[in-house]
VEXDREN-2710 file (C-alpha; in Angstrom, 1 decimal):
% VEXDREN-2710
k/r/px/py/pz
1/MET/137.3/78.3/110.0
2/GLY/136.5/78.8/106.3
3/THR/133.5/76.8/105.1
4/HIS/130.2/78.5/104.8
5/VAL/128.6/75.9/107.0
6/GLU/131.1/76.7/109.8
7/ILE/130.6/80.4/109.4
8/GLN/126.9/80.1/109.3
9/GLY/127.0/78.1/112.5
10/GLN/129.0/80.7/114.3
11/LEU/126.7/83.5/113.1
12/GLN/123.7/81.6/114.2
13/GLY/125.2/81.0/117.6
14/ALA/125.9/84.7/118.0
15/LEU/122.7/86.1/116.6
16/GLN/119.8/83.6/116.8
17/PRO/119.4/83.8/120.6
18/TYR/118.7/87.5/120.2
19/GLY/116.0/87.2/117.6
20/PHE/118.0/87.6/114.5
21/GLU/117.9/85.3/111.4
22/ILE/120.6/84.8/108.9
23/TYR/120.5/83.6/105.3
24/PRO/123.6/82.9/103.1
25/PHE/123.9/84.0/99.4
26/GLN/126.5/84.6/96.8
27/VAL/127.2/88.2/95.9
28/GLY/126.8/87.3/92.3
29/TRP/123.1/86.3/92.8
30/TYR/122.5/89.8/94.1
31/ASN/124.5/91.6/91.4
32/GLY/122.9/89.4/88.7
33/VAL/119.5/90.9/89.2
34/LEU/120.5/94.5/89.5
35/ASP/121.9/97.3/87.2
36/PRO/125.7/97.7/87.6
37/VAL/125.2/101.0/89.6
38/PHE/123.9/98.9/92.5
39/HIS/126.4/96.1/92.4
40/LEU/128.4/95.1/95.4
41/PRO/132.2/95.4/94.7
42/TYR/133.2/91.8/95.4
43/PRO/133.8/88.7/93.3
44/GLY/130.6/87.0/92.3
45/ASP/131.1/83.9/94.4
46/SER/131.9/85.8/97.6
47/LEU/129.9/84.6/100.7
48/ALA/127.4/87.0/102.1
49/PHE/124.5/86.8/104.6
50/VAL/121.4/88.9/105.0
51/VAL/120.4/89.5/108.6
52/LEU/116.7/89.8/109.6
53/SER/115.2/90.8/112.9
54/ALA/112.3/88.6/114.0
55/PRO/109.5/90.1/116.2
56/SER/111.3/88.6/119.3
57/MET/114.4/90.8/118.7
58/PHE/112.7/93.6/120.6
59/GLU/112.5/91.6/123.8
60/LYS/115.5/89.4/123.4
61/ALA/118.0/92.1/122.2
62/PHE/116.7/95.6/122.2
63/GLN/115.2/95.9/125.7
64/PRO/118.2/94.2/127.4
65/PHE/120.5/96.4/125.4
66/LEU/118.8/99.5/126.7
67/THR/119.4/98.5/130.3
68/GLN/123.1/97.9/129.7
69/GLN/124.2/100.6/127.3
70/LYS/124.4/104.3/127.5
71/LEU/122.8/105.5/124.3
72/GLN/124.6/108.0/122.1
73/SER/122.5/111.1/121.6
74/LEU/122.8/111.3/117.8
75/ARG/122.0/107.7/116.9
76/ASP/118.9/105.6/116.7
77/PRO/118.7/103.2/119.6
78/VAL/117.6/100.2/117.5
79/ASP/120.4/100.8/115.0
80/GLN/122.8/101.0/118.0
81/CYS/121.5/97.6/119.2
82/VAL/121.9/96.0/115.8
83/SER/125.4/97.4/115.5
84/HIS/126.3/96.1/118.9
85/HIS/125.2/92.5/118.0
86/MET/126.9/92.7/114.6
87/ALA/130.2/93.7/116.3
88/LEU/129.9/90.7/118.7
89/ALA/129.2/88.4/115.8
90/LYS/132.4/89.7/114.0
91/GLU/134.5/88.9/117.1
92/ARG/133.9/85.2/116.3
93/PHE/136.0/85.6/113.1
94/PRO/139.3/87.1/114.2
95/SER/141.1/85.7/111.2
96/LEU/138.5/86.7/108.6
97/LYS/137.6/90.0/107.1
98/VAL/133.9/90.8/107.6
99/ASP/132.2/93.8/106.0
100/VAL/129.0/94.9/107.6
101/ILE/126.5/97.0/105.6
102/TYR/123.5/98.3/107.4
103/ASP/120.0/99.0/106.0
104/TYR/120.3/102.7/106.6
105/GLU/123.7/103.2/105.0
106/LEU/123.8/105.4/101.9
107/HIS/126.4/106.5/99.4
108/PRO/127.2/110.2/99.2
109/ASN/124.7/110.6/96.4
110/ARG/122.0/109.1/98.7
111/ARG/121.8/105.8/96.9
112/PRO/121.5/102.8/99.3
113/LYS/124.7/100.8/99.7
114/VAL/122.6/97.6/99.6
115/LEU/119.0/97.1/98.3
116/MET/118.1/95.0/101.3
117/GLN/114.8/93.6/99.9
118/THR/116.7/92.3/96.9
119/ALA/119.3/90.7/99.2
120/ALA/116.5/89.1/101.2
121/HIS/114.9/87.7/98.0
122/VAL/118.0/86.2/96.5
123/SER/119.0/84.6/99.8
124/GLY/115.6/82.9/100.1
125/ALA/114.8/84.7/103.3
126/ALA/111.6/86.5/102.1
127/TYR/109.8/87.0/98.8
128/TYR/110.1/90.5/97.4
129/TYR/106.8/91.3/95.8
130/GLN/107.0/94.1/93.2
131/ARG/104.7/95.6/90.6
132/LYS/106.1/93.3/88.0
133/ASP/104.6/90.4/90.0
134/VAL/101.1/91.6/89.2
135/PRO/99.9/90.8/85.7
136/GLU/98.0/93.7/84.1
137/ASP/98.3/95.8/87.2
138/PRO/95.6/98.5/87.9
139/TRP/97.9/101.4/88.9
140/GLY/98.5/103.3/85.6
141/GLN/101.2/105.9/86.0
142/ARG/101.4/105.7/89.8
143/LYS/104.8/104.6/91.2
144/MET/104.4/101.5/93.4
145/PHE/107.1/100.3/95.8
146/GLY/107.7/96.6/96.5
147/VAL/107.7/94.9/99.8
148/CYS/109.1/91.6/101.3
149/VAL/106.9/89.0/102.9
150/HIS/108.4/86.4/105.3
151/PRO/106.8/83.0/105.2
152/ARG/106.5/82.8/108.9
153/PHE/106.3/86.4/110.0
154/GLY/104.4/88.0/107.1
155/GLY/105.4/91.7/107.3
156/TRP/106.3/91.5/111.0
157/PHE/110.1/91.6/110.6
158/ALA/112.9/93.9/109.4
159/ILE/116.0/93.5/107.2
160/ARG/118.8/94.9/109.2
161/ALA/122.2/94.2/107.5
162/VAL/124.2/92.3/105.0
163/LEU/127.5/90.7/106.1
164/VAL/130.1/90.0/103.4
165/PHE/133.1/87.7/103.9
166/PRO/135.3/88.9/101.0
167/GLY/137.9/86.2/101.5
168/VAL/135.5/83.3/101.5
169/LEU/134.4/82.1/98.1
170/VAL/131.5/79.6/97.8
171/PRO/131.1/78.7/94.1
172/GLY/129.1/75.6/95.1
173/LEU/126.6/77.3/97.3
174/GLU/123.1/76.2/96.3
175/GLN/120.6/79.0/95.9
176/VAL/117.3/78.6/97.8
177/GLN/114.3/80.3/96.2
178/PRO/112.1/82.4/98.5
179/LEU/108.7/80.9/99.3
180/ASP/106.0/82.6/97.2
181/CYS/103.4/83.1/100.0
182/LEU/101.0/85.0/97.8
183/PRO/100.5/83.3/94.5
184/GLY/97.2/84.9/93.9
185/ARG/97.0/88.2/91.9
186/GLU/94.4/89.8/94.2
187/ASP/96.5/89.0/97.3
188/ARG/99.5/90.7/95.7
189/ILE/97.4/93.8/94.7
190/ARG/96.1/94.0/98.3
191/LEU/99.6/93.7/99.7
192/LEU/101.1/96.4/97.5
193/GLU/98.2/98.8/97.9
194/ASN/98.2/98.5/101.7
195/PHE/101.9/99.0/101.7
196/ASN/102.0/102.0/99.3
197/PHE/98.8/103.8/100.3
198/ASN/98.3/103.0/104.0
199/TRP/101.6/101.7/105.3
200/ARG/101.3/103.5/108.6
201/ASP/98.3/101.4/109.7
202/GLY/100.5/98.2/109.4
203/LYS/97.7/96.2/107.6
204/TYR/100.2/95.1/105.0
205/ARG/102.0/93.2/107.7
206/ASP/99.0/90.9/108.2
207/VAL/98.9/89.8/104.5
208/LEU/99.1/86.2/105.8
209/PRO/98.8/84.7/109.3
210/ALA/102.0/85.2/111.2
211/GLU/103.6/82.9/113.7
212/GLU/104.8/85.9/115.7
213/LYS/103.9/89.6/115.6
214/TYR/105.3/92.7/117.3
215/SER/104.4/93.0/121.0
216/ALA/102.3/96.0/122.1
217/ASP/105.4/97.8/123.3
218/GLN/107.3/97.2/120.1
219/THR/104.3/98.3/118.0
220/LEU/104.0/101.5/120.0
221/TYR/107.7/102.2/119.7
222/PHE/107.9/101.9/115.9
223/ALA/104.6/103.8/115.5
224/THR/106.1/106.7/117.5
225/PRO/107.9/109.4/115.4
226/PRO/111.7/109.0/115.8
227/ALA/112.1/112.3/117.5
228/GLU/109.7/111.3/120.3
229/ARG/111.0/107.8/120.9
230/ARG/113.5/109.0/123.6
231/LYS/110.6/110.3/125.7
232/LEU/108.8/107.0/125.3
233/LEU/111.9/105.1/126.5
234/GLU/112.3/107.4/129.4
235/GLN/108.7/106.8/130.3
236/TRP/109.3/103.1/130.3
237/GLY/112.2/103.7/132.7
238/GLN/114.7/101.9/130.6
239/GLU/117.2/104.6/130.1
240/GLN/118.5/107.6/131.9
241/PRO/117.3/111.0/130.5
242/ILE/119.4/112.1/127.5
243/PRO/120.0/115.7/126.7
244/PRO/118.2/116.9/123.6
245/CYS/120.1/116.2/120.3
END
């Protein structure tokens, strides 16, 4: 197994049934839009995939995972679930090196190992709207963070990981541009203001009609402060009580 089509098929078989989506890209596309300090240390035509979780991941992967696994006390349960499925996906490639970089991984200086939203954009998975996408923006000296919008899920998704296949070079891989779902300036302003000023209320997620949204349980889970999520899971009866961290 060596072609990107075969690899992509295996990854989809391992991850798609559990609510994950994958999108291929060349490392060089990612490195090409970033300062050298953020570059991934692989040849430019190395094959990589960005992994997203769709709204259905909560029911298809996370809740079943909770019933089957004993959670480690010092780790986030969703991160554990994602790691579990990435490990299963890697098992499909016994003869290939696969490097997995998770969304929460940082270098010792606290710089993210991968800028996930940039990876999503260059892979065509989701459009990364940033301040530079708003002509004559109204925010003055205020710092504004960008946010990705998925063409089918709006803001109801998460970017979980990047998988790199260092030994697989794909110089002929064709780049797919992300769908610009918000061509209007006012829509872009509304998105960035909702995300930067009121992200907790989740309105930014509804910037466009979504095919799927988070369920009530999933919305409650992610709205709950991380330190209190264990209690919530215990109330749901989906895990044995865990000693306090």
